[in-house]
C-alpha positions in Angstrom: 138.2 -31.0 -102.1 137.9 -27.2 -101.1 137.5 -26.2 -104.5 134.5 -28.9 -105.0 133.2 -27.2 -101.8 133.5 -23.7 -102.9 132.1 -24.5 -106.4 128.9 -26.3 -104.4 128.6 -23.1 -102.3 128.8 -20.5 -105.2 126.1 -22.9 -107.2 123.9 -22.9 -104.1 124.5 -19.0 -103.4 123.6 -18.2 -107.2 120.5 -20.3 -107.1 119.1 -18.9 -103.9 120.2 -15.3 -105.5 118.3 -16.0 -108.4 115.1 -17.2 -106.7 115.4 -14.2 -104.3 115.6 -12.0 -107.4 112.8 -13.6 -109.2 110.7 -13.4 -105.9 111.3 -9.5 -105.3 110.5 -8.8 -109.1 107.3 -10.6 -109.0 106.1 -8.8 -106.1 107.1 -5.5 -107.3 105.8 -6.3 -111.1 104.1 -3.4 -113.3 103.2 -3.5 -116.7 104.7 -1.3 -119.1 103.9 2.6 -118.6 101.6 4.3 -121.1 102.8 7.6 -122.2 99.6 9.0 -123.1 97.8 12.3 -121.6 94.5 11.8 -119.8 91.6 13.0 -121.7 88.6 14.3 -119.8 86.1 14.0 -122.5 87.2 10.2 -122.7 87.4 9.6 -118.6 83.8 11.2 -118.9 82.3 8.0 -120.1 83.5 5.7 -117.1 81.3 5.1 -114.0 82.5 3.5 -111.1 79.6 1.4 -109.9 77.0 -0.9 -111.6 74.2 1.3 -110.4 75.7 4.6 -111.8 76.8 2.8 -115.2 73.3 1.5 -115.5 71.7 4.9 -115.1 74.1 6.2 -117.6 73.2 3.4 -120.0 69.2 4.2 -119.6 69.8 8.0 -120.0 71.5 7.5 -123.3 68.9 4.9 -124.4 66.2 7.6 -123.5 68.1 10.3 -125.7 68.6 8.1 -128.7 64.8 7.2 -128.5 64.0 10.6 -128.9 66.2 11.0 -131.9 65.5 7.9 -134.0 62.4 5.9 -135.1 61.2 2.6 -133.8 63.8 2.5 -130.9 63.2 -0.5 -128.3 64.2 0.0 -124.7 63.9 -3.2 -122.6 65.5 -5.1 -119.6 64.8 -8.0 -117.5 65.4 -8.4 -114.1 67.6 -11.3 -112.9 66.5 -13.7 -110.1 68.9 -13.4 -107.1 69.3 -14.7 -103.6 70.7 -11.3 -102.2 69.6 -8.5 -104.5 66.2 -7.7 -106.0 67.6 -5.0 -108.0 69.8 -6.8 -110.7 69.0 -6.4 -114.5 70.1 -6.7 -117.8 69.3 -3.8 -120.1 69.1 -3.7 -123.8 68.6 -0.9 -126.3 67.7 -1.5 -130.3 67.9 0.9 -132.8 66.9 -0.6 -136.0 68.3 0.6 -139.4 66.4 3.5 -140.3 65.8 3.2 -144.2 66.9 -0.4 -145.1 67.8 -3.5 -143.1 71.5 -4.6 -144.1 73.7 -5.2 -141.1 73.0 -5.3 -137.4 75.9 -4.6 -135.0 75.5 -6.3 -131.3 77.4 -4.8 -128.7 77.7 -6.7 -125.3 79.5 -5.9 -122.2 79.9 -7.4 -118.5 79.8 -10.9 -119.5 82.5 -11.1 -117.0 81.0 -8.7 -114.5 83.9 -7.0 -113.1 84.8 -6.2 -116.7 81.6 -4.2 -116.7 83.1 -0.6 -116.1 84.9 -0.6 -119.2 82.5 -2.4 -121.4 79.8 0.2 -120.2 82.0 3.2 -120.9 82.7 2.0 -124.4 78.7 1.5 -125.0 78.3 5.2 -123.7 80.7 6.6 -126.2 79.3 4.6 -129.0 75.8 5.5 -128.0 76.9 9.3 -127.8 79.3 9.6 -130.6 78.4 6.8 -133.0 74.7 7.0 -133.7 74.3 9.3 -136.6 71.8 9.3 -139.2 74.4 8.0 -141.7 75.5 5.2 -139.6 71.9 4.0 -138.9 70.4 4.4 -142.4 71.2 0.6 -143.1 72.7 -0.8 -140.1 71.0 -1.3 -136.8 72.6 -1.6 -133.4 71.6 -3.9 -130.2 73.5 -2.8 -127.1 73.4 -5.5 -124.3 74.4 -3.8 -121.2 76.0 -5.8 -118.3 74.7 -9.1 -118.9 76.2 -10.2 -115.8 74.9 -7.7 -113.5 75.7 -9.6 -110.2 79.4 -9.9 -111.0 79.3 -6.2 -112.3 77.9 -5.0 -109.2 79.9 -7.1 -106.7 83.3 -7.2 -108.4 83.3 -10.7 -109.4 84.0 -12.3 -112.9 81.3 -14.9 -112.5 77.6 -14.9 -111.5 75.8 -15.3 -108.4 76.2 -19.1 -108.8 79.9 -18.9 -109.4 79.6 -19.7 -113.1 81.7 -17.9 -115.8 79.2 -16.8 -118.0 81.5 -17.1 -121.1 81.8 -20.8 -120.3 78.1 -21.3 -119.9 76.3 -20.7 -123.2 74.9 -23.5 -124.4 75.7 -24.1 -128.0 75.2 -27.9 -128.0 73.5 -30.2 -125.5 76.9 -32.1 -124.7 78.5 -28.7 -123.4 77.9 -29.4 -119.6 79.5 -32.9 -120.2 82.8 -31.7 -121.6 85.9 -32.8 -120.2 88.7 -30.3 -119.8 91.4 -32.9 -119.8 94.2 -30.8 -118.5 92.3 -28.9 -115.8 92.7 -31.9 -113.3 96.5 -31.4 -113.7 96.3 -27.9 -112.3 93.5 -27.9 -110.0 95.5 -28.0 -106.9 97.7 -25.2 -108.1 94.6 -23.0 -109.0 92.0 -24.0 -106.5 93.6 -24.0 -103.1 91.6 -24.3 -99.9 91.2 -22.5 -96.7 91.4 -18.9 -95.7 93.3 -16.6 -98.0 96.7 -15.7 -96.3 98.4 -13.2 -99.0 101.6 -13.4 -97.1 101.9 -17.2 -96.6 104.6 -19.1 -98.3 102.6 -20.7 -100.8 101.3 -17.3 -102.0 104.7 -15.5 -101.8 106.4 -18.3 -104.1 103.3 -18.9 -106.4 105.3 -17.7 -109.1 107.8 -20.7 -108.8 105.1 -23.3 -108.4 103.6 -22.0 -111.4 106.9 -21.9 -113.2 107.4 -25.5 -112.3 104.1 -26.4 -113.8 105.2 -24.5 -117.0 108.4 -26.5 -117.3 106.6 -29.6 -117.3 104.4 -28.7 -120.0 104.6 -25.3 -121.9 102.7 -22.1 -121.2 100.2 -22.4 -124.2 99.3 -26.0 -122.8 98.9 -24.7 -119.2 97.0 -21.6 -120.4 94.6 -23.6 -122.3 94.3 -25.9 -119.6 93.1 -23.5 -116.9 91.3 -21.0 -119.4 89.3 -23.4 -121.5 86.6 -24.0 -119.0 85.5 -26.8 -117.0 82.1 -28.5 -115.9 83.1 -30.6 -112.9 84.1 -28.3 -110.1 81.5 -25.9 -108.8 83.9 -23.8 -106.6 86.7 -24.0 -109.0 87.8 -21.3 -111.6 86.0 -21.0 -115.2 83.3 -23.4 -114.1 80.5 -23.3 -116.7 77.7 -24.7 -114.6 75.3 -27.5 -115.4 72.8 -25.4 -117.3 72.4 -22.2 -118.9 72.1 -19.2 -116.5 68.8 -17.4 -116.4 70.1 -14.3 -118.4 71.2 -16.5 -121.3 67.7 -18.0 -121.5 66.1 -14.5 -120.7 68.3 -12.9 -123.6 67.9 -15.4 -126.2 64.5 -14.4 -127.5 65.6 -10.6 -127.8 68.7 -11.5 -129.8 66.5 -13.8 -132.2 63.9 -11.0 -132.6 66.1 -8.0 -133.1 68.8 -9.8 -135.5 65.6 -10.9 -137.5 65.7 -9.6 -141.2 69.3 -8.7 -141.5 71.6 -10.0 -143.8 74.9 -10.0 -141.9 75.5 -9.7 -137.9 78.5 -8.5 -136.3 78.9 -9.1 -132.3 81.6 -7.1 -130.4 81.9 -8.7 -127.1 83.8 -6.3 -124.9 86.5 -7.8 -122.1 89.5 -6.6 -120.1 92.3 -8.3 -118.5 94.1 -10.5 -121.1 97.3 -9.3 -122.9 99.6 -6.2 -123.6 98.6 -3.3 -121.2 96.3 -0.7 -122.9 96.2 -2.6 -126.2 92.9 -4.1 -127.8 93.5 -7.6 -128.8 90.8 -9.0 -131.2 90.3 -12.8 -131.0 87.6 -14.8 -131.7 87.3 -18.8 -131.7 88.3 -20.6 -134.7 86.3 -19.6 -137.8 86.0 -22.3 -140.5 83.9 -20.8 -143.0 86.0 -18.9 -145.5 83.2 -16.3 -146.4 83.0 -15.5 -142.9 86.8 -15.1 -142.6 87.1 -13.0 -145.5 84.3 -10.6 -144.2 86.1 -10.2 -141.0 89.3 -9.6 -142.6 87.9 -6.8 -144.6 86.0 -5.2 -141.8 89.0 -5.2 -139.3 91.6 -4.4 -142.4 95.0 -3.1 -140.9 94.3 -4.7 -137.5 95.8 -7.6 -136.2 93.3 -10.3 -134.6 93.9 -13.8 -133.7 91.6 -16.7 -135.1 92.0 -18.7 -132.0 94.4 -21.3 -133.6 97.6 -19.9 -132.6 100.0 -20.3 -129.4 99.4 -16.9 -128.0 95.6 -17.3 -127.2 93.4 -20.1 -126.0 90.1 -21.5 -127.4 87.2 -21.8 -124.8 83.8 -23.8 -124.6 80.5 -22.2 -124.1 81.4 -18.7 -125.0 78.5 -16.3 -125.5 79.5 -15.0 -129.1 79.7 -18.7 -130.3 76.1 -19.0 -129.0 75.1 -16.1 -130.5 75.9 -17.4 -134.0 74.0 -20.7 -133.1 70.8 -18.8 -132.6 70.4 -16.3 -135.3 69.7 -16.8 -139.0 72.3 -14.5 -140.9 75.9 -14.2 -141.9 77.6 -14.0 -138.4 81.0 -12.3 -137.5 81.9 -13.0 -133.8 84.6 -10.7 -132.4 85.8 -10.5 -128.8 87.7 -7.2 -128.0 89.9 -7.7 -124.9 91.9 -5.0 -123.5 94.9 -5.9 -121.7 96.0 -4.7 -118.2 99.0 -6.6 -117.1 101.0 -7.6 -120.0 99.7 -11.0 -119.5 101.1 -12.2 -122.9 104.3 -12.4 -120.8 105.0 -15.0 -118.3 105.1 -13.1 -115.3 102.2 -11.0 -116.4 100.4 -14.2 -116.9 101.2 -15.8 -113.6 100.2 -12.6 -111.9 96.8 -12.3 -113.4 96.0 -16.1 -112.4 97.0 -15.8 -109.0 95.0 -12.6 -108.5 92.1 -14.5 -109.9 92.5 -17.6 -107.9 92.9 -15.5 -104.6 89.5 -13.8 -105.0 87.8 -17.2 -105.7 89.2 -18.6 -103.0 88.3 -15.7 -100.7 84.8 -15.8 -102.0 84.4 -19.3 -101.0 86.8 -20.0 -98.0 87.0 -16.3 -96.6 89.9 -14.3 -95.6 92.6 -14.7 -92.7 92.3 -10.8 -91.9 90.5 -7.7 -93.2 93.5 -6.6 -94.7 94.1 -9.6 -96.7 90.5 -9.3 -98.0 91.2 -5.5 -99.1 94.4 -6.2 -100.6 92.9 -9.3 -102.7 89.7 -7.1 -103.8 91.8 -4.2 -104.7 94.2 -6.0 -107.0 91.4 -8.1 -108.4 89.5 -5.1 -109.3 92.5 -3.1 -110.6 93.4 -6.1 -113.0 90.0 -5.7 -114.9 89.5 -1.8 -114.2 92.6 -0.2 -114.0 92.5 3.2 -112.1 95.3 4.4 -114.4 93.6 7.6 -116.3 96.2 7.0 -119.3 95.1 3.5 -119.6 91.2 4.5 -119.6 91.9 7.0 -121.8 93.9 5.0 -124.4 91.2 2.2 -124.4 88.5 4.9 -125.4 90.6 6.7 -128.0 91.8 3.6 -129.7 88.3 2.1 -129.7 87.0 5.0 -131.3 89.6 5.2 -133.9 89.5 1.2 -134.7 85.5 1.0 -134.9 85.5 4.2 -137.0 87.1 2.3 -139.5 85.6 -1.1 -138.6 82.0 0.0 -138.7 82.3 2.1 -141.9 83.8 -1.3 -143.7 80.9 -3.3 -142.3 78.3 -1.0 -144.0 80.2 -1.8 -147.3 80.1 -5.8 -147.1 
């Protein structure tokens, strides 16, 4: 009998110790360290606020308009209940000799990711716009397409809509049913004021692991991230109609893409994936000719077609929408710069928790100023890391990758 009791005690002890160890690890989790020396020239492209990033974009646009022919600078104001100085800015530089290919570079679809997207656009505008590059290739830069989220540090628009789940590709979009979402809604959309030190939040990883155990990480990831159209205060809500900036930007994309044989859309994001790594991905591409062209453009770089277990497919995405409104061979490519090693289980759970806490706080408030400050700091850090090594690597890696990709694009 004593042996049975001792075995039971040891079993319970081991379980408690494992839970305690996992909790300590979870709350002290950090992504892998990047061993790269900060580069001041690379860091100079970054701006800390929406206003400063927009000012840099406009300054670069002015400079390019003086250098090249027929450049068009434009912008449109975004209607808002709280801010009358939100705009989406565009710069179109046409191919200077013959229209062959157009490159669309869009940033800030998820507002909080706009600092990095804006920095990359600044780098491209200052270093890639040459006579040789522009001879037969045009460029359309779309800056801060979600200016509210950019300025106020949210992924979503002022209407809590995830713009990358909102773009109308078919009339049925807003009736789409995410069958898996109701299974996770209680986990990812908590009610009440945020208390970061509550038992519910301290042991969030255990509740998440339980969900993973009953399904799998790919199934859970798909259910959460696909997009949903039934819960307006929920994560990844795609809305009931197109947001105003999607309506407003559409005629510009149609106009500027006219006359080009092939269009490459690089849509810039941060958050998901291995820390400091540029992940290339797209929703499934069924046209074999387009797949072949994309393989040629990004030869030497691994990218995901959206049909493997490591990534997820979404509904209402911006790049998919652009492909529906233009008349050209269309190459959609999302570039996502990882921050928290969220391709791993703990990194993925931490990313999810930071996202849902920010959403919960926005809708239901915070128990204290300390809770609000902590959540907002962690949320911003997930999409715009303060690490200078990370920021440097993103610029330098992108410069290397696009030097290769854009030269290959010109040869299609």
